[in-house]
C-alpha positions in Angstrom: 0.0 0.0 0.0 1.4 3.4 -1.0 0.6 6.7 0.7 -1.4 7.7 -2.3 -3.5 4.5 -2.1 -4.2 5.2 1.6 -5.2 8.8 0.9 -7.4 7.7 -2.0 -9.1 5.1 0.3 -9.8 7.6 3.0 -11.1 10.2 0.6 -13.4 7.5 -0.9 -14.7 6.8 2.6 -15.5 10.4 3.2 -17.4 10.6 -0.1 -19.3 7.3 0.1 -20.6 7.6 3.7 -22.5 10.5 5.1 -20.2 12.4 7.5 -21.6 14.5 10.3 -18.3 16.4 10.5 -18.8 17.6 6.9 -22.5 17.4 6.2 -24.1 18.1 9.6 -27.5 16.9 10.6 -28.4 15.2 7.3 -25.6 12.7 7.9 -26.8 11.8 11.4 -28.3 8.4 11.5 -29.9 7.9 14.9 -30.6 4.3 16.0 -28.6 1.1 16.5 -30.1 -1.1 13.7 -27.4 -0.1 11.2 -24.5 -0.6 13.6 -25.9 -3.9 14.7 -25.9 -5.1 11.1 -22.4 -3.8 10.6 -21.1 -5.5 13.7 -22.8 -8.8 12.7 -21.2 -8.6 9.3 -17.7 -8.2 10.9 -18.3 -10.9 13.6 -19.2 -8.6 16.5 -15.7 -7.7 17.6 -17.2 -5.3 20.2 -18.3 -8.4 22.2 -14.7 -9.7 22.3 -13.1 -6.7 24.0 -13.4 -5.1 27.4 -14.7 -1.5 27.2 -15.2 1.7 29.1 -17.9 4.1 27.7 -17.5 7.9 28.1 -20.2 10.4 27.1 -21.0 14.0 28.0 -21.2 17.4 26.2 -17.8 18.6 27.1 -14.7 16.9 28.6 -15.2 13.4 27.3 -12.1 13.6 25.0 -9.9 14.9 27.9 -11.4 12.3 30.3 -10.9 9.4 28.0 -7.3 10.4 27.2 -6.4 10.9 30.8 -7.8 7.5 31.7 -6.0 5.9 28.8 -2.7 7.4 30.0 -3.2 6.0 33.5 -4.1 2.6 32.2 -1.0 2.6 30.0 1.2 3.6 33.0 -0.4 0.6 34.8 0.8 -1.7 32.1 -2.4 -2.3 30.2 -2.6 -2.4 26.5 -5.2 0.3 25.9 -7.4 1.1 23.0 -8.8 4.6 22.6 -11.6 5.8 20.2 -12.1 9.5 20.0 -13.7 11.9 17.5 -13.3 14.0 15.5 -9.7 13.9 14.4 -7.8 17.2 14.1 -5.2 16.3 11.4 -5.2 12.7 10.3 -8.0 10.2 10.2 -6.0 7.6 12.1 -6.0 9.8 15.3 -9.5 8.5 16.0 -8.3 5.0 16.7 -5.2 4.5 18.9 -3.5 1.7 20.8 -1.1 2.8 23.6 -1.0 6.3 22.1 -0.1 5.1 18.6 -2.4 6.0 15.8 -4.2 3.2 14.0 -2.1 1.5 11.3 -2.7 3.0 7.9 -2.4 -0.4 6.3 -5.2 -1.7 8.4 -7.4 1.3 7.6 -6.7 0.8 3.9 -7.6 -2.9 3.8 -10.6 -2.4 6.1 -12.0 0.3 3.8 -11.8 -2.2 0.9 -14.2 -4.5 2.9 -16.8 -1.7 2.8 -17.2 -2.4 -0.9 -18.5 -5.9 0.0 -21.2 -4.8 2.4 -24.7 -6.0 1.6 -26.9 -3.4 0.1 -29.2 -3.3 3.1 -26.4 -1.8 5.2 -25.8 1.9 4.4 -23.4 3.1 7.1 -22.8 6.7 8.1 -19.2 7.8 8.3 -19.2 7.5 12.1 -20.8 4.0 12.1 -18.1 2.8 9.8 -15.3 4.3 11.9 -16.9 2.8 15.0 -16.9 -0.8 13.6 -13.3 -0.1 12.3 -12.3 0.8 15.9 -13.9 -2.3 17.4 -12.2 -4.6 14.8 -8.8 -2.9 15.3 -8.9 -3.2 19.1 -9.9 -6.9 18.7 -7.1 -7.6 16.3 -4.6 -5.8 18.5 -5.9 -7.8 21.6 -6.1 -4.8 23.8 -6.7 -5.3 27.5 -9.3 -2.5 27.6 -10.7 -0.1 25.0 -12.0 3.4 26.0 -14.9 4.3 23.7 -16.0 8.0 23.5 -19.6 8.6 22.5 -19.9 10.4 19.2 -23.1 12.4 19.6 -25.7 12.2 22.3 -25.8 8.7 23.8 -29.0 6.8 23.5 -29.0 6.5 19.7 -25.2 6.8 19.2 -23.6 3.9 17.4 -21.1 3.4 20.2 -24.0 2.5 22.5 -24.0 -1.1 21.1 -21.2 -2.0 23.6 -21.7 -3.5 27.0 -18.9 -1.7 29.0 -17.3 -2.5 32.3 -18.3 1.0 33.5 -19.7 4.2 31.9 -19.3 7.9 32.6 -21.1 11.1 31.7 -18.8 14.0 32.2 -21.5 16.7 32.1 -24.6 17.9 30.2 -24.8 21.3 28.5 -26.7 22.8 25.6 -25.2 21.6 22.3 -26.5 20.1 19.1 -30.0 21.2 20.1 -31.2 20.6 16.5 -30.6 16.9 17.1 -30.7 16.2 20.8 -33.4 18.5 22.1 -33.8 22.2 22.9 -33.7 21.9 26.7 -31.0 20.7 29.1 -33.5 18.1 30.4 -34.1 16.7 26.9 -30.4 16.5 26.2 -29.8 14.9 29.6 -32.3 12.1 28.7 -30.4 11.4 25.5 -27.1 11.3 27.3 -28.6 9.0 30.0 -29.2 6.5 27.2 -25.8 5.0 27.8 -26.9 3.8 31.3 -27.3 0.0 31.1 -28.3 -2.7 33.6 -25.5 -4.0 35.8 -23.0 -1.4 34.6 -22.1 1.4 37.1 -22.5 5.0 35.9 -20.3 7.9 36.9 -21.5 11.5 36.6 -19.3 14.6 36.9 -21.6 17.6 36.7 -22.9 19.8 39.7 -26.2 20.6 37.9 -28.8 19.1 40.2 -31.5 18.9 37.6 -29.3 16.9 35.3 -27.8 14.8 38.1 -31.4 13.8 39.1 -32.2 12.7 35.5 -29.1 10.5 35.3 -29.6 9.2 38.8 -33.3 8.3 38.1 -32.2 6.4 35.0 -29.5 4.5 37.1 -32.2 3.7 39.7 -34.5 2.4 37.0 -31.8 0.1 35.7 -30.8 -0.8 39.3 -27.2 0.2 38.9 -24.7 2.1 41.0 -24.7 5.9 40.5 -21.3 7.5 41.4 -21.2 11.2 41.9 -17.7 12.3 40.9 -18.2 15.8 42.1 -17.9 14.6 45.7 -14.3 13.4 45.1 -11.6 15.6 46.7 -8.2 15.6 45.1 -5.2 17.8 44.5 -3.9 15.8 41.5 -3.0 17.7 38.4 -2.6 16.8 34.7 -0.4 18.0 31.9 -3.7 18.8 30.1 -4.0 22.5 31.0 -7.3 24.4 31.5 -9.1 25.0 34.7 -11.9 22.8 33.6 -9.7 19.7 33.8 -10.2 19.6 37.6 -13.7 18.3 37.0 -12.5 15.8 34.4 -9.8 14.4 36.8 -12.5 13.6 39.3 -14.4 11.6 36.7 -11.2 9.7 35.9 -10.6 8.9 39.5 -14.1 7.6 39.9 -13.6 5.4 36.8 -10.3 4.1 38.1 -12.0 3.1 41.4 -14.6 1.1 39.6 -12.0 -0.6 37.4 -10.0 -1.5 40.6 -13.1 -3.2 41.9 -13.1 -5.3 38.8 -9.5 -6.5 39.3 -7.5 -3.8 37.5 -4.2 -3.1 39.3 -3.7 0.6 39.3 -1.3 2.2 41.8 -1.3 5.7 43.2 1.9 6.3 41.3 0.3 5.1 38.1 -2.5 7.6 38.5 -0.2 10.5 39.3 2.2 9.8 36.5 -0.5 8.9 34.0 -2.3 12.3 34.6 1.0 14.1 34.1 2.0 12.3 30.9 -1.2 12.4 28.8 0.4 14.3 25.9 3.4 11.8 25.9 1.3 8.7 26.4 -1.7 9.4 24.1 -0.6 12.2 21.8 -3.7 14.1 22.7 -3.6 17.8 21.8 -6.1 20.6 21.2 -7.4 21.2 24.8 -5.8 24.4 26.2 -2.8 23.4 24.0 0.2 25.7 24.3 1.4 25.9 20.7 4.2 28.3 21.4 5.7 30.5 24.2 6.9 33.4 22.0 4.4 34.7 21.5 2.2 32.8 23.9 -0.2 30.9 21.6 -3.0 28.7 23.0 -5.5 26.7 21.1 -8.6 25.0 22.4 -11.4 23.0 20.7 -14.2 24.2 23.0 -17.1 24.9 20.6 -20.3 25.3 22.5 -21.4 28.0 24.9 -20.6 26.1 28.1 -17.1 25.0 26.9 -16.3 28.5 25.6 -17.4 30.1 28.9 -14.7 28.0 30.7 -12.1 28.8 28.1 -12.9 32.5 27.8 -13.0 32.8 31.6 -9.5 31.4 31.8 -8.4 33.8 29.0 -9.8 36.7 31.0 -7.6 35.7 33.9 -4.5 36.2 31.8 -3.3 39.8 32.1 -2.3 40.2 28.4 -3.8 41.9 25.4 -5.2 39.0 23.3 -5.4 38.3 19.6 -8.2 35.8 19.2 -8.8 33.8 16.0 -12.3 32.3 15.9 -14.5 30.3 13.5 -17.7 28.4 13.8 -19.9 25.8 12.0 -23.5 26.4 10.9 -25.3 24.9 13.9 -23.7 27.0 16.6 -25.7 29.8 18.2 -23.2 32.6 17.6 -25.3 35.3 19.3 -24.8 33.4 22.6 -21.0 33.3 22.0 -20.9 37.1 21.3 -22.2 37.8 24.9 -19.2 35.9 26.5 -16.3 37.1 24.3 -13.1 37.8 26.3 -12.2 41.4 27.1 -9.1 43.3 26.1 -8.9 41.6 22.7 -8.7 42.0 19.0 -10.7 39.4 17.0 -9.9 37.6 13.7 -12.8 35.7 12.2 -12.6 33.0 9.5 -14.7 30.3 8.0 -13.5 26.7 8.8 -12.8 25.1 5.4 -15.5 22.4 5.6 -19.0 22.3 4.1 -20.5 23.1 7.5 -18.2 26.1 8.1 -20.0 29.4 8.5 -18.8 32.5 6.7 -18.2 35.4 9.2 -20.1 37.7 6.7 -23.3 35.9 7.7 -23.0 37.0 11.3 -21.1 40.2 10.8 -24.1 42.2 12.1 -23.6 40.4 15.5 -19.9 41.5 15.5 -21.0 45.1 14.9 -23.5 44.9 17.7 -20.9 43.4 20.0 -18.8 46.6 19.5 -15.6 44.6 19.2 -12.4 45.2 17.2 -12.5 42.6 14.4 -11.3 41.6 11.0 -12.6 38.9 8.6 -10.4 36.6 6.7 -10.7 34.0 3.9 -9.0 31.2 5.9 -8.0 30.3 9.4 -4.3 30.4 8.3 -4.7 34.0 7.0 -6.4 35.0 10.3 -3.6 33.4 12.3 -0.8 35.0 10.3 -2.4 38.4 10.7 -2.8 37.9 14.4 0.8 36.8 14.7 2.0 39.9 12.7 0.0 42.2 15.0 0.9 40.4 18.3 3.6 42.1 20.4 6.0 40.1 22.5 4.1 40.8 25.7 0.7 39.9 24.1 -0.9 36.5 23.3 -2.8 34.6 20.6 -5.8 32.3 21.0 -7.2 30.0 18.3 -10.6 28.3 18.7 -14.3 28.2 18.3 -14.4 24.8 16.6 -12.5 21.5 16.3 -12.1 22.4 12.6 -10.5 25.7 13.3 -7.9 24.1 15.6 -7.4 21.2 13.2 -6.7 23.5 10.3 -4.3 25.6 12.4 -2.4 22.6 13.6 -2.2 21.0 10.2 -0.7 24.1 8.7 1.7 25.0 11.6 2.5 22.1 13.8 5.2 20.7 11.6 6.7 24.1 11.1 7.0 24.6 14.9 8.6 21.2 15.3 
């Protein structure tokens, strides 16, 4: 297999299967019938591996990567399924921090061509079965599976995990999951299953009660991670990681009950070596020191509130590069923009990307200093040119903005 053959195969996959990343709501295929057919076709590899299931509006990527790092430090061969990818497709599927083998991806995509006509997978359904099969072939000790969207109808919900967690519930993807926090919580609670403990990491009492009621109905243990006291830190920066660490500790405690041997030292070192062990980037990621340049993939109001609050705590003038996709409520974002900043808006270069000209009236109303650019890279280069040594740059608003930025600049910085 050549690099060109691999690229051609992945491009074919993106074209053949509806992809929520690119196409948005019309690519979303709720329900488990399709993934069940897919798993049956490939021999149900998900039944042959031990899994941990992690859902939530924000923090599930950080939580799953921190847990993976701790398990790797404990000597366990660990699979990790995250989405979306920032730069390369293989980031979605990792074993012990190493991206999925491109040869495997290439040959697995060829098998898609032999699927029966009654199975029409979405992009995410196909990548999910690909992850299950890869983890089975790699004989991982445990696989950490991140929910794609929602929970109840998400294709990852076919698994029967050892333990599940919901990091938090916030308003996001309302066009799919429901307009209210209660409706979204019901969807997230769909990953709660009989005999499988559920951990919850959010202080919101309304949401907590919805998850707990579902746990009571299924007669399973409900673990409130917000009650955990800890001073442990992670190399994943961002004040919001304190909440995610508590969820990780609750997950570890449940795994210990099931016979996993995880020492205090494993936990401490695992939390401090997430970048090194899993290659995870994009969450309060310090791209450079001179000038200080931070990027973060927070993309809904709740996530951005955390990130913007932390930006406000930094006493520097800020150059902020932002871009959004079509389903984001940008008027909500305008109300929480950081102070003491110049803004650079650009459209992420995907079909769902939203052109800043479409919401420029909101920028005018917000009375901010802003410029509009044709690409994320142009916006970043302008911010860099205007940024003085004592100032800083922030890049965010969308996974795709951060992905574009890193793809263009990460190799240069290295």
